[in-house]
N, C-alpha and C positions, 0 to 999 in steps of 0.2 A: 895629694891626698895629708889630711891631716894623720901622721904617725899615729898617733894614741887610739883616736876614733875612728879612722875609716871613714871620717867624711872627707869634702875636699874643704881645701884650703886655697888661699890665695895665694899665689909666688910673687915672689917682690918683682917687679918691673922688671922685664927683660925682653924687648923687641927683636932681638936677632934669632930670642931662644924657638925653636920650633915645637909647636904642641902647646898646650895647657895653659892656653889664653880664653877658654869657654868662660870660665866664672868671671876673669878680668874684665872681658866685655859685658857681661851680663850684668856686675855690678856698675860698671859705666852707664849703660842704658835705663836702669831699672830704680823705683825709688825705693824698694824695698825687696829682702829675697829670705828665703829661709830652706832649711833640708831638712828631713825626716830619713830617720832610718827604716827602710822598708823591709818586711820578712825574709824577701831578695834584693839585694840591692841600696838603693836612697833614692828618693825624690827629690827635687830640688825645685821649689816656686818661685819664680818671680815677680812682682806688682810691676807692670808698664804702662806708661801714661802714654794716651794715644792722641793724637791732637784732632779739633774735633772737627774741621774744614782741612783735611789734606792739601788741595787745589790753592 
């Protein structure tokens, strides 16, 4: 978590690390992402391109 904002941040790449890879994976597969503070918690949105023909 971001120390000051309480919003998620990306940790340095560390494959042996247990946990905290969610945002790292989201950034790897998305075109864009955003984080909004909500009255309770936060909302993370991501734009992911889908193939027109997965076959």
